C-alpha positions in Angstrom: 161.7 100.8 64.9 161.3 101.1 68.6 158.6 104.0 68.1 156.9 102.3 65.2 156.2 99.3 67.3 155.0 101.0 70.1 152.7 102.8 68.0 151.5 99.5 66.6 150.9 98.2 70.1 148.8 101.0 71.1 146.8 100.9 68.1 146.3 97.3 68.3 145.1 97.4 72.0 142.8 100.4 71.3 141.1 98.4 68.5 141.0 95.2 70.2 139.5 97.3 73.3 137.1 99.4 71.0 135.6 95.7 69.7 135.0 94.6 72.9 133.7 97.7 75.0 129.8 98.1 75.6 128.7 101.2 73.6 128.3 103.5 76.9 131.9 102.8 77.8 133.1 103.5 74.6 131.4 107.0 74.6 132.8 107.5 77.9 136.3 106.7 76.7 136.1 108.7 73.8 134.6 111.9 75.6 137.5 111.9 78.3 140.4 111.3 75.5 138.4 114.4 73.9 138.5 116.7 76.7 141.3 117.6 78.6 141.4 119.6 81.8 142.9 123.1 81.4 146.4 123.6 83.1 147.8 127.2 84.3 150.7 128.8 82.8 152.5 131.2 84.6 154.9 133.7 83.2 157.8 134.3 85.9 160.9 134.5 84.2 161.0 138.2 84.8 160.0 137.8 88.4 161.9 139.7 90.9 163.9 141.6 88.6 162.5 144.9 89.8 163.5 143.7 93.5 167.0 142.6 92.7 166.1 139.0 93.2 163.5 136.4 93.8 164.4 136.2 97.6 163.8 140.0 97.8 160.2 139.9 96.6 158.1 141.8 99.1 155.2 140.1 100.5 151.8 141.8 100.4 150.6 140.6 103.8 151.7 140.2 107.4 151.7 136.4 106.7 154.6 136.3 103.9 151.9 135.8 101.0 153.0 137.2 97.7 150.8 137.9 94.9 151.0 134.5 93.1 150.2 132.9 96.4 146.7 134.2 95.8 146.4 133.4 92.0 147.2 129.8 92.6 144.8 129.6 95.5 142.1 131.0 93.1 143.1 128.9 90.3 143.1 125.6 92.5 139.6 127.0 93.9 138.4 127.2 90.3 139.6 123.9 89.2 143.2 124.0 87.9 145.0 121.0 89.1 148.5 121.8 87.3 150.8 124.8 87.0 153.7 125.5 84.7 155.9 128.0 85.8 158.0 129.8 83.1 161.3 130.8 84.6 164.9 131.4 83.8 167.0 128.3 84.4 169.7 130.1 86.5 166.9 131.1 88.8 165.4 127.7 89.4 167.0 127.0 92.6 165.6 130.4 94.1 162.2 130.0 92.7 161.7 126.5 93.8 163.0 127.4 97.2 161.0 130.6 97.2 157.7 129.7 95.4 157.9 126.2 94.0 158.3 123.7 96.6 155.6 124.9 98.6 153.2 125.1 95.8 153.8 121.5 95.0 151.9 120.7 98.4 148.5 122.0 96.7 148.8 121.7 92.9 151.0 119.7 90.2 153.9 121.7 89.4 156.0 121.8 86.1 158.9 124.0 84.9 159.7 125.4 81.4 162.7 127.4 81.1 162.7 130.7 78.6 166.0 130.6 77.1 167.2 133.6 74.7 168.8 131.0 72.4 165.5 129.0 72.1 165.1 130.4 68.4 163.7 128.8 65.0 166.9 127.4 62.9 169.0 129.7 61.1 168.5 132.5 63.8 171.3 133.5 66.6 170.7 136.2 69.4 172.2 139.3 68.1 175.4 140.5 69.8 174.4 142.7 72.8 170.9 141.7 73.3 169.9 141.2 77.1 166.3 141.7 76.6 164.0 138.7 76.5 162.1 137.8 73.4 158.6 138.8 74.8 155.5 137.1 76.1 154.7 135.0 72.9 158.3 133.5 73.0 158.0 132.8 76.8 154.8 130.7 76.0 156.5 129.1 73.6 159.0 127.5 75.8 156.0 125.2 77.1 155.5 123.6 74.1 156.7 120.1 74.9 154.5 120.2 78.2 151.1 121.4 77.0 148.7 119.1 75.2 145.4 120.7 76.0 143.6 124.1 76.8 145.7 126.0 78.9 145.3 129.6 80.6 148.2 132.2 80.7 149.0 134.8 83.5 151.4 137.4 84.4 153.2 136.1 87.9 153.0 139.4 89.7 149.5 140.2 89.0 146.3 139.8 91.1 143.4 138.9 88.7 140.8 138.1 91.2 138.9 135.1 91.8 136.1 135.7 89.0 138.6 135.5 86.3 140.3 132.1 87.3 136.5 130.8 87.3 135.4 132.3 84.3 138.3 131.2 82.4 138.4 127.7 83.5 134.9 127.2 82.7 135.6 128.4 79.3 138.2 126.2 78.8 136.6 123.3 79.9 133.4 123.7 77.5 134.8 125.0 74.3 136.8 123.5 71.7 138.2 124.6 68.0 135.4 124.3 65.7 136.1 125.8 62.0 137.9 128.5 63.9 140.2 128.3 67.0 137.9 128.9 70.0 140.3 131.3 72.5 139.4 133.4 75.2 140.7 136.8 77.4 139.5 138.0 80.7 139.1 141.8 80.2 139.1 144.4 82.8 137.4 148.1 82.9 140.1 150.6 82.5 139.1 152.4 86.1 139.8 149.0 87.9 143.3 148.8 86.3 144.9 152.3 87.0 147.5 153.9 89.6 147.5 157.0 91.4 151.3 157.1 91.1 152.2 157.4 87.4 151.6 156.1 83.8 150.6 152.7 82.9 150.6 150.7 79.4 147.2 148.8 78.6 145.9 147.1 75.5 142.5 148.6 74.9 140.1 146.3 73.6 137.5 146.5 70.8 134.7 143.8 70.7 132.0 143.2 68.4 128.4 142.7 68.9 128.7 139.2 70.0 131.6 139.9 72.6 134.2 138.7 70.3 137.8 140.4 70.5 138.5 142.7 67.3 141.4 144.6 67.9 143.7 145.4 71.0 145.1 148.9 70.8 148.2 149.2 72.9 148.7 152.4 74.6 151.8 152.6 76.3 151.1 155.8 78.3 147.8 156.0 80.0 146.9 158.4 83.0 144.2 158.9 85.5 143.8 162.8 84.6 141.4 165.4 86.4 138.6 164.6 83.8 139.2 161.1 83.5 141.6 158.8 82.0 143.4 159.2 78.7 146.6 158.4 76.7 149.2 160.5 74.9 151.5 159.5 71.8 153.6 162.3 71.8 155.1 162.5 75.7 152.2 164.7 76.9 151.7 167.3 74.2 148.3 166.3 73.5 146.0 163.7 75.2 143.1 161.6 74.2 140.6 160.4 76.3 139.4 157.0 77.2 136.3 155.9 78.7 136.4 154.8 82.2 134.7 151.3 81.2 136.7 150.6 78.1 137.8 147.1 78.5 141.5 146.5 78.8 143.7 143.4 78.4 145.6 142.3 81.4 147.3 139.6 79.7 145.1 136.7 81.2 144.4 134.6 78.1 142.8 131.2 77.5 143.8 129.1 74.4 143.7 125.5 73.0 146.5 123.5 72.0 146.6 125.2 68.5 147.8 128.5 69.9 151.3 126.8 70.4 151.7 125.7 66.8 150.6 129.3 65.5 153.2 130.7 68.4 156.0 128.4 66.9 155.1 128.7 62.9 155.1 132.5 63.3 158.2 133.3 65.2 160.7 132.9 62.5 158.6 135.4 60.0 158.7 138.0 63.1 162.3 137.6 63.6 163.0 138.3 59.7 160.9 141.1 59.6 161.7 142.7 63.0 165.6 141.9 63.7 166.8 144.0 60.9 165.0 146.9 62.2 165.3 146.5 66.0 167.9 143.5 66.9 168.1 144.7 70.6 164.7 145.3 71.7 162.1 143.9 69.1 159.6 141.3 71.2 157.2 138.7 70.0 154.1 139.5 72.0 150.9 137.1 72.7 148.6 140.0 71.6 150.5 140.4 68.3 149.8 136.6 67.6 146.1 136.8 68.7 145.6 139.9 66.5 147.2 138.0 63.3 144.8 135.1 63.9 141.6 137.4 64.4 142.7 139.5 61.0 143.1 136.0 59.2 139.7 135.0 60.5 141.5 131.9 61.8 140.7 132.6 65.4 137.5 134.0 67.5 138.4 135.2 71.1 135.5 135.5 73.2 136.1 138.5 75.9 135.1 137.6 79.3 134.6 140.6 81.6 135.6 140.7 84.9 134.1 143.5 87.6 137.0 142.7 90.0 139.5 145.4 90.5 143.1 144.3 89.2 146.2 144.8 91.1 149.8 145.0 90.7 152.8 146.8 91.9 153.7 148.7 88.8 155.5 151.3 91.1 156.9 151.0 94.8 154.2 153.5 95.8 151.7 151.2 94.8 152.5 148.3 97.3 150.6 149.8 100.2 147.5 150.1 97.8 147.7 146.3 97.1 148.6 145.3 100.9 145.4 147.2 102.4 143.5 145.8 99.4 144.3 142.1 100.1 143.7 142.7 103.9 140.4 144.0 102.7 139.5 140.7 100.6 140.5 138.7 103.7 137.9 140.9 105.8 135.4 140.1 103.5 135.9 136.5 104.0 137.2 135.8 100.5 140.4 134.3 101.6 141.5 133.0 104.9 144.1 134.6 106.8 146.5 131.8 106.0 145.8 130.7 102.6 147.7 127.4 103.0 146.5 126.3 106.5 
């Protein structure tokens, strides 16, 4: 009864205001209600696992910054005013002490908790499973907090200033039409490879209008003497890839509609995959995106970044990242101390 009364009060006040408001004010009111500012969602639930804990995460410069400092600095510069951190509940205290509390001085911060038990009705965690349910499940944990467009990134990847500006501008100016209007930032394959081993990348196909048509997951790509190549049989045979092939590094932009699609498709995913692989199957964002593209329910505009992507896939990658960050500072792209 209380909820009905509250809704009636809102409707009555809105109608009363509408009847009295000048046409120009009414138009502005509608526009403000229509366009919501994009928020940034950072998938950080697995952050620190390779280091043995959040407090052991190595800084990437002499001033104690981690990669996420640079992502949030770039996001704020692009126009983002709110960030949602997806974390594990058991890491909340350490995360806030290590990262969250100081970020609250620069941007509005909210938290979502990725919990293994967060499953559709009728499903339960298989005995012996310790692996999280994947990136789509992580984003689903933000459902109560997202009411407009949002960008999604990995916590420990460096994306570059251009990427944040492009995705913010897109999300600020595009709404769903007869199809969902999504976006992703793509990188040139050559700008994402490491000298220290193999990497997994989603190789993107696009049409003549720059819309995503497919993502081919290649789980073992290496930089070889004659250029990048991938193998699907542990190196027995290698298939070359173009250096300027566009790859996804998990930087996505969605309207609120994506939340409903992730939620509504999760049960079907579990029904199909749990019997086959109960301990390791994962519900990935690209899986949901690809389904929507194939069903012609969504268009995904590929924004191409010329920046280099950085991440610490292997321990040997860290010196490369440290050197790159200092070079960007020397070029004037970042101050020596980000938050002073």
